[in-house]
Steps between C-alpha positions, in 0.01 A plus 500: 500500500565146431185302429419241766256211484256700708530830313454311171184320640357831610569654161357200316182516709452865424564448132235238496250732643597782271456288186176349615371867531609557140752781587849559364786577740502860379120547569524347848812709588295808404223411719733409795693816451852357426732470195440211270852397534456474877189290464691274243769444760235424776353222280849367432579491869765756456359796695337528837132547532393756749180471706346804327570362160359158595190678633449695190559192282240298688246766449577535134490130439217430740702239691298331781594621849609143612732477209649848575578371847683210340684736256606729788646212691693396205616864446631512857672157477666603169676781689628285775840335494484116493677303767697331219676825433726421800658235272541727195875440494459130440158478331489434126231688312319182430478399876397846597228503251381153613479625859304805398255277316455275809470787745127572448397170344193314620573180301820381358514197275846356407639229283850362565631192328818423700502709828277564795360867451694770692185565717514149635875446547664439819811714593738197456339398165516865378860529601598201301306622182645855537859395527456242223350739239715796609844350567662849496283650768688670778487296814404825698194525279363144538325570836336810362367307195368244751352759717325656197356166382362438848345850520332423166326207654327726756240560240357144571461585867322819389241290328590503127381188323765280328444227260828335400526245227842328483662203329573193685862574457464783739420264787731218397836670442689508822610855501720563796507130598260269673430701812453825321263342253304325786446830675408669175223237434375522859491876464268465192272279694488740786432806263211313343366430840533855660461742203289551188737293296410229240757292325470273208771258365551419139618141520799362295233274316314812375473575126623811343325840587503857392740630767784261429829696561319789649499661854249770578274664751144633423426787725144616605422799723195536722341798336546349148318170535372430153823395332868492617686811438853391445728196435859485606682242268857401601744325270857372512634832353215743499181605676192692393182647642196470280200730568307459159168302518590274215835398642359456850229265345770292333657440841168414659467249216850358576416473870176316426694262271739434785230439749323269271805267521561564878387297797220637707585712807444197734696256277779754476525537880511117520782492254693762698458305812603172322820682386561614854469153638737365236762723640457375854 
């Protein structure tokens, strides 16, 4: 079984309960009635967790009933194929993992210096970006890439909260030309008006900040509300998913540094509208 974001989340939560109870993996496996190697794979997200094993684990670790319900929901979701698997032939591992991270998120915080975030892109803007950064993409696949990006945006209609911090270059560079950029800016305004979307613009006049040259998304899930659980960091030539608390804290610091240099949400929206008017 290939570990998925959901199966790893399930395994991590069970491991947290096990360690807080002072049990080793071997001790808990004995109490549950499975091999230690199987339990190790469950914690790593590499093996399915059956309902009877979950029930026995919950009893052994004295997990509250409401939490067991959450874990069971996560267990069932971990076994369901994601809609994005329909695009498996064109999806890179990086994009698939990002979509998996977004799938159950309750709050996504992103920073982009030069581009409008994918969750806020119009189809025409997205097409120009995709064809520019992937010049060798097959023409037959372009529509599927665009369809995939639009389907990702359904999460905003589902109620996920999005905080997008972006550099002023993202709203000034005329990607796709004047009309495409006008519609893109108007789309940002509409999304802020109709969805749980907040934008902040880092103006050209801003000082240096801790996220210079970075592009990342901080992911938080509804049943893990104390701290974010993952960061997806995207670079020019590589990408990484971070799940360690220390690394996540460093990205939270970077985001706070960016936001300290950014305009307020109201001022940011005014700047977007000003850029829109300048293209009239």
